[in-house]
N, C-alpha and C positions, 0 to 999 in steps of 0.2 A: 687553428693557428699552425702554420707550417714551421718546420724546424728553423728556417731562415729568420723567423721572427722570435722563436724561443731562445736561440743561442745567445744573443746579446742580453736578453733578460736574465738568463741563467748565469751569465758571467757577472752581471751587475749584482745579483743576489750573492754570489760567491765573494765578490769584493767587499760587500758590506758585512757579511757574516763569517767569512773565512771558509765555510763549507756548505755544500748543498747535499740534500738527501733525495734519493729516488722517490720515497714516499711523499715528502714535502712538495717536490716539484710536480709530481703527478696530480696532487690535490690542487696546487696552484693553477696549473694549466688545464685541468679537467681532462687529462689523457691517461693512457695506461702506463704501468710501470715499464713495460717493454719499450714503449716509445721514448720514455725518459732515459732508459739505459742506453738506447741507440744514440740519443742526443749527447749524452756524456761521453760515450765512446768516440764519437766524431770530434768533440771538443778536445778530448785527450790526444787523438791522432794529430790534431792541429797544434798541440803543445800548449793549449790554453788552460787545461785542467789536468789534474792527476787523479786517476780513479783510486778510491779507497772503498773499504767494505761499506755497502749501503749508500754510496754516493760519490762525491768528488771534492777535491780541495784545489785551491789555486796552484798552478804549476810553479815549481821552484827548482833549484839546482845550482847553477853557477852564475845566474844573472838575476838580480833583484827585480821585483815588480816596480812599476812606475810610482813616483812620489805621490801624485794625486790619488792613485788607486790605494796606496798605503794609508793615506789620510782617511779615506772612507772606510777602510777595512776595520770592522768591529769597532766603529767610532764610539758608540755608547759605552762599551766596556773600557776603552782607553780613558774616557772622561772619569768613570768611576774609579779606575785604578789611580789616576792622577790625583783625585781628591783624597783618597786614602793615603797616598804617599805624601802629599803636601801637608796633611794634618800631622805628620810625624816630623816635619821639617821646622825647627825653631827659627825664630827671627834672630838676627845678630850673629850669623855664622858666615864662614866662607864656603861656597858651594860650587860644584862643577856640574854642568848639564851638557851631555854630549849630543851627537847627531841622532835624529829619529823623530817620528811623529808622536811616540809615546812621551818622550821627554819634552816635546813642545806642548803637549797637553798638561804636563806638570807645570811648565812655565806659566801657562794661563791661570793656574790655580795659585800662583805665588804673587799675584798683582796686589794683594793686600798685606803681604809680609813686609816687615820693616828691618832696616839696617842689615840687609843682605849684601854680601859681595859675591857676585856670580861671575864665574869665568866660564866661557863656552866656546866651542868650535862649531857652533850652529848659528848661522846668520838669522834664521827664523826665531830662535830663542832670544837672541839679542834684540830683535825688533819687537817681540812681544813684551819683554821686560823693560824696554824703553818707556813703556806706559806706567811703570812704577817708579815714582820720583824718590822713593825711599830705598831704592836698590841701585848699587853701583854695578855696572856691567863692564866686563873686560872681555874682548874678543881675542882669541889666540893668534890670529893670522894663520897663514898656510895656503895650500893650493885649493882654490875654490872649486867645489864640485857643483856645477851649475844645475844639475838635475834636482838637487834637494837643499842647496845652500850650506852644505857641509864644508868644513875646512880641514884638510888632511895633509899628511906628509911630514917631513922632518921639522919644518918651522913650527907647526902646531905642537908636535911632541916636545920640542925644545922649550917652547913657552910654558907648557904644562910642568916641566921639570923645575921651573923656577918657583913653584908654589907648593904649599902643603895644605890641602883642603880638609876642612872639618868633615865634609860629606860630599860624596859624588852620587848623582843619580844618572844611571846609564840605561840604555836599551840595547837590544840586539836584534839581528835579522831572523834568527832561528834558535831553537833550543833542542838539543839532542836528548834522547831518553836517558842517557847516562848523566845528564846534568851539565854538559858542556854548552857554553854560549858560543854561537857561531855568527859569522858575517861573510859578506861577499867581497869586500874591498880590503886587500891586504894592507893598504896604507891606513885605512881606518882602524884596522886591528892593532897596528903598532901604536896608534894614538890612544886607543882604549886601554891598552896594557900600561901605557904611561900614566893614565888617569888612575888606574887601580893602584899603582905603586905610590902615587902621591896623595892618596886619600886615607884619612883615618877610619872612615866608615863608608860602606858602599850599599846603596839601594839599587835594586834592579826592578824596572817596570816593564812588564811583558805580558800580553794577553795569551789566552790558551791556543790561539791559532799558530803561534810560533812553534808548538810541538808538532804540527803537521807540515812544517816546512824544513828544508835542508839548505845548508850553505857550506862552502868548502873550507873556510878559514876559521880556526879556533881562536877565541879571545881569552877565555878563562873557564873556570868551573863554578857551579853554584856554591861549591865549598869556599870560594873566595868572596862570596856575597854575604852581607850581614842580614839584609831583609829583602825578600823577593815578593813583590806585589803582583798578583795576577787575579784573574776573574773567575776561575773555576778550580776545583780541587785538582791537584796534580796526581800522577800515578802513585799508587801506594808504595812501591819500592823506592821511588825517587823521594817521596815524602819521608820515608825512614832514613834514607841517605842524608837528606837535609837536616834531620834531627841529629844524626851522628856528627854532622859537620857544624852544628850550632848555627845553621842558617834558618832564620825565622821565615816562615811562609805565611803571607797574608792572602788568602784566596777567597775571601767573602766580600770582595770589592763590588 
């Protein structure tokens, strides 16, 4: 199989799992480690992947990857995280769900909840929860980001400031090793910060691949989060920091 055929397959595996390894790809294709290292280097030169020790991850930086690719990225883990998160959400509360494929997965797990009032700046979340007749859904308004159905800007933030939520469930584009939550869109960051200010309790849903990505704009810190739901144990030093911050980490999703 030539590299012209391997490259799209390698990228598809990276989208689904967040990372590819030289050893795993060599076994998958039945080629040498050297051949795979050359493939990964070529994809890195094209800006499609970023090389890391033993393999590569999806490229990141100042531009987010496409919405459909994000939906497929580590999809099984997102479902497991969403189920764990939804199990901690009681019926009969006011709830905010923000933009992102992880929060959309949470919305899917809330279809049997009762007497929720959900406010969202995510058109996809609103469409999902329209299927729950026991859920009141309020959409913030704002500037529509057609790429992913997000509503951002001043109008969205102003609407959020009119509420005080019992709970907010948020996602982020990337997580820094020091515990900072990061995003690509400065307009979305200002909305996310308004959500944090207007919520009594904050849940973060984010899979482990966010630690291998980077984004330029800071939202907040894990110290501002009450419960962090993820799919793999986090680094020991960050785990200790979360303990010091009284941030609960649920990593066995």
